[in-house]
N, C-alpha and C positions, 0 to 999 in steps of 0.2 A: 701489333703483331698477333696473329691468331695462335692458338695452342698448336694447331697442326703445323704452321709455318715455323714456330719455335722448335718443335721437335725435329723437323727436317733440317733446320739450321744447326741444331745441336749435334745431329748426326755427323755433319761435316766437321764441326769443331773437335769432336772426340775421335776422329779418324776411325769411324765405325767399320768393323770388319765382320762381314756376315759369316755365319757358320756353314753355309752352303752356297753354291752359285746362285745368283739372283734370279728370281722369276723374271720373265719378259712378257709384257703385254703390249702387243702391236695393234694400234687402232688405226684403221686405214679407210678413208672415205673415198668416194668416187666422183671425180670432176669437181673437187673443191679447190678454188683458187686461193692463193695467198692473200688477196685483197679482201677476203670474206670474213676475216676475224677482227673483232673489236680491238684486241691487243695489238694488232698491226694497222690500226688507224681507221677501221670501218665503224662509224657511229651508228649505223642502222642495224648491224648484225647483233644477234643474241648468242654469245659463245662463252659464257662464264666458266664452263668446265674445261673446254679446250684451252682457254687462256690460263686457267688454274694450273694446268700441267706445265706451261711455260713459266709462270710466276713462281712455282715451287721447284723449278728446275731450270732448264735452259730453253731459250727461244732462239731459233736459227733465223737470221735475217735474210739469208740468200740460199735457199734450198731448192735445187733444180732436179727435174727428171731428165733422162737422156733421150727419151722418145715421148712426145706429147699425145699419146693415145693409150687406151687402157691395157689391152693384152700385151702389147710390146713393152709397155712400161712395167707391168707386173712381172713379166719374165725377167727383165733386167734387174728389178729389185730383188727377186729371189735368188738369182744366179750370179749377179755382178758381172754380167756380160752384155755388150751392146746388142741391139736387135739384129744387126746384120750377121752376128754370130749365132744367136739362138734360132734364127730363121723364123721368128715370129715378128714380122715387120709391121703389121697393122693390127687392128682388132680382129679377133677370130670370128668369122661368120660360119656358124655350124652348117648352114644350108649349102654354102659354096665350098667349104673346106672341112668336110667331116673327118678327115684324117689328121688334121693339123693339131698339134699340142706341144707342150713343153717336153722336149726330148730328155731321156735319161742320160744323154751325153753331158748334160749340164746339171750337176748336183745343186741342191738348194740349201740355204742356211738352216731351215727347219730339219732337214735330214741329218745334218751334222749335230744339231742340238739333241735330236732323238738318239743318235748314237752315243751322245755324251751323258745320257741318263735323264733327259728332260721328258716330261709328258707333254705332248704337243696336240694342239687342236686348232681347227679353222672353222669359224662360224661366219657364213656369208658368201660373198662372191669369189669364184675361182677364175673362170674365163681363160683357162689355159689348156683347153682340150676336154673332149667329152668321151673319148675312148677309154676302156678300162685301164690301159697302161698309163694314161695321163691323170687318173683320178688322184685327188689330194692325198688319199690314204696310201698311194704308191709313191708319193713325192715328199714325204716327210711328216705327215700328220697321222697321229693315232686315231683322232676323231674328226668327223666332218658333219656339220649341219649347215646346209646352204644350197647353192645352185651353181651348176657347172657352166651355164651360158652367161652371156653378158647382161641380159635384161631380166626384169622381174616387175611385179606390181608392188607399189608402196604399201598397199593394204591387201590382206588375204593373199599372200604370195604363194607360189608353187615351189616347194622345197624338197630336198632329199633329207629325210629323217630316218636314222637307223637303216640306211641303205635303200629306202623306198621313197618314191616320189609321191607327194601328196600336197593338197592345199591346206595351208595352216591359217587359221583365223587370227586376225589382229594386224597391228602395224609392224612392218618388217624390222625396223630398228629395235622395237620392243622385243620381238621374238628372238632376234639374234642375241640381244643382251641377256635375256632370260637364260638362254643356253649357255652363254659365257659365264654368268654368275653361278649357275649350277656346276659348271666345270671347275671353277675356282674352288668352290666348296668341297667338291669331291677330291681334289688333288692338292689341297693346301699343305699337305705334309711332305711333299716332294717338289723339287724344282719343276716348274711348268713354263711352257712357252705358248701363250694364248694369242691367236690372231683373230681379230674381229674386223671383217672386211665389209663395211656397210655399203649398200648399193647407193644410198643417198649421198649427196644431193643430185645424182644423175637424174635426168629427165625420164619420164614425167615427174616433176617435183611434188605434185599433189595427187591424192589427198594425204594429209597427215592428221594426227589427233588435234582436236580443237585447242588443247592446252599449248600446242606448239605454234599454231598459226594465228591465234587470236591477236597477239601483240602487233602483227604486221598488217592487219586489216585497215585499209584507208590511209596508211602512211604514204608520204611522198619521199621515197628514198633518193639519196644523192645519186645522180646519173653520170655515166661517162660523158666526156665532153667532145664527142665527135659531131661535127656540124650536120652530117646527114642522118643522124640517129633518129629513129622513130621513138620518141620519148614515151608515148603511151605504152608501146610494146615493151620497152625496157623496164619501165616501172612495174608493170604487171608481172613480168618474169622475175625481177629481183625480189618482189614480195614473196613469190612462191619459192624461189631459191632459198631465201633466208628462212622460210618456214621449214623447209626440208632440213636445213642445217641445224635449226633449233631442235628438231626431233632427234637428231644424232647427239647433239650436245647434252640434252636431258639424260639420255641413256649412258653417255660417258660418265655423267655424274653418278648415276646408279652404280656403275662398276667401280668407280673410285671409292664410293662410300662402302662398298662391299670389302674392298681391300683394307680400308680403315677398320671396319668392324671385326674383321678376322685377324687383325694385327699383322697383316702381310705387307703393308705399304712400305715399311722400312727396308725390306729386302726385295723390292720389285721395281724393275725398270719399266716405266710407262712411256711409250712412244706414240705420238699422234702425228699423222701426216696424210697425204692424199696421193692418188696415182698419177695425177697431172693437174695442170692449171685449167683455167676456164675463162670464157669471155661472155658477157651479156651486154653487148653494145660497145665494148672496148674495141677500138679499131673499126667500129661499125661492123663487128663480126659476132657470131653466135656459135659457141662451141670451143674446141681446143685446136689441135694441130690440123684437123680436117674440117675446120669451121665452115659455116655458110655465111653469106652476107646477112647481117641482122635484119629481121623483119618476120612477119607472120608466115609468109608463103615463099620465102626465098629458097632457091635451090642452087644458087651460084656458090661454088666451092672456093674457099680462100685458104689454100695450103700455107702454113706459116710456122715459124719458130719464134714468135714474139715471146718476150718474158712472161706475159700474161698466160701463155699456154704452158710454159715450162716451170714457172715458179709455184711452189706449193708451200703450205704451212708446215712447219716442223717444230714440235715441242718435245722435249725429253726430260722426264723427272727420274732422277737416280739418287735417292738419299744416300749420304755418306760419300758420294763421289762428285756430285754436282751441287755447287752452291746455289741456293734459290736466287732467282733474279738474274742469272747469267744470260748474257746476250752474245751470240757468236756471229760475227760478220763475214767469216770466210765463206767462199763458194763451196757448198756441199752438194754432192750428187747422190741420188738414191742408190747408185751403184756402191756407195760406201756402207750401206747397211750390212751387207754380207760380212765383211771383215770386222766391222765394229761389234755386231752382235756376238760373233764367235769370240772376240776378245773379252767382252763383258762376261760371257759364260765360262771363260777359261777353256774354250774348245778350239782354239786356233790351230792346234796341232792335228786336229782331225782332217784338215784339208790335205789331200794328196799333193805331193811335191810338184807334180806336173800341171796342177790346176791353178792358174794365175788369175785372181780376180782383177777386174778393171777398176774397182774402187779402192779407197784407202780407209784405214782405221782412224775414225775421228775421235776415239775415246780420249786421247790426250787433250784435245780442245775442250771436251766436256769437263775435264779435271782442271782446266785453267792453265795448262802448260803452253809455253810458247814454242812452237815447232814450225819448221818450214812447211808451207802448204801450197796447193795449186794456185796459180794466178791465171790459169786458162782452163776453159771448160769446152768440151766437145759434145755434140749431140747428133743424132741421126734419125731419120724417119723416111721409110719407103712406103708411100701411100699406095695401097693396092685396090682400095674400094673407092668408088665415086669418080676418082681421077687418078692417073698414074703420074707420080712425081717422086723422085729421090732427093730428099733435102739433107744437107750436111751443114753443120754450124760450128764455128769457132767463136768463142766469146771470151774476152779479157775484161778487166775492170772498166775499160774505157771504150772498147770497140766490139762490134759484132759483125761477122760476115756469114751470110747464108747463101748457099748455092742450090740451084734447082736444075733438074733434068727436063722438066716439062717445057716444051717450046714456047708456051704462052705465058709462062710465069717468069718474071724478071728476078735476077739475082738481087740480093739486098746487102747494104752496108749502112750501119748505124753508128753514129757518134754518141755513145751512151752517156758521156760526161755532160754534154750540152743538150742532148735529146733523150733523156731516160725513158720517155714514153714511146720511143721508136716511131715517131710520126713522119720523119723525113728520110726517105731512101736516098743515100748519097752515091749509089752505084753510077759510074759513068762520069762523075764530076771530076774535072781535071785535078783540082787541088787536093783531092783525096785518093788519087791513084796510088800514091806511095803506101798509105795505110792498107788499102785493099790488097796490093801485091804482097806485102809482108804477111798479112793474114792468110792469103791464098797459099803461099809457100808452106806456112806452118800447118795449115789444114791438110794439104796434100801429103806432107811428110808423116803426119799422124795417120792418115788413111793407109799409106803404104806400110807403115809399121804394124798397124792393126789388121792388115789383110782385108781391107774394105773393098768389096768387088765393085762398088759404085764410084770409086775415085775418078774424078775428072782429070785428064792429063793437063799438066801445067801449060802446054802450048795451045789449049783450047781457051778462047777468049772468055772473060767474065765481065 
């Protein structure tokens, strides 16, 4: 056992009680799939610092997003509301939707932490609107260094610094982490909530510093096992993807070391996750919920809610509350961050009585308590770009049903117990009609209860 691990374990044993609310560091990557971490079974990835958060705290085995695309997922994460409520259904395209952004009708958890005395900052990607009223400093952050749109360059990015847009020399993960470390040093004396929203490993994956890419040159990575997969394309993209992830991991290590050196680690909750899953040849697809067919020049869209698009890594280190090495198997939604962070901070009473989050507080699970938990997960995605399709999903431990409104896309039913890779669509097969009908009724009841405008009437065939 290392000295660091011993101290973290000792904190649990002594029922450590902090003198002030814990700091919260929220590390958020872009398009990073659950399958991309070494601690979750990937032998090719280099993720020692991401894995360290889980080994020194909790690793969540089934963490899902409610919408498998960036802007909609981010809005849901901040507000604990499904995308058909926030009205951010797809990624925000500034050229087509200059007015669209996260409405003030939906408060964010950073706003409530700010009201509770936390110093808050966002370094990195926003992608929730570019108008002044949507700016991060109007939605819960005292400080912002980053970019409002969805894309940027991995090297020499264009960033807003002190309110002014400019090109900044260097690697984007390094620049964001430099800013985050400076923030921690400046605000170490008071509770802080630091968000670092890396753009990586969103494409283009390269270039990254040589120190991050060198280990992947020439390797033959393990590939997804789809019979139609272009293996050369997949190997090339996986090497680049892993290089991008390694550049983030190295910087997470820098930030963790800073917390250690400033004696802040003992009273800081560190959370690492991603905005959605991702595929590089999985299902012979490339991307997330709006994926294309895999290949160099493919434009065929594959709207989907496969687990590979919805599952994200999630690691949480919370000394004194979470026993190192904890593994949590319950189905967690990113909608749960809102109530959980407020509970960690002692700020749950800040939420107005009429505002009801869609997520649940998972802090009892972190503490090892046995509590009733969800056995069913719902998700939604209204694709507005490339193709028009409203998808709705109900997922239990054993079954998944996905409905589509696009006339050319077939509804989907998967037996997850016998087909966890979702390779065989059972829709229309007589022996599974009973399972489909039961899921269909439950999905429709949930949509009616939530006020989902895209609810398909039960009398419409599936």
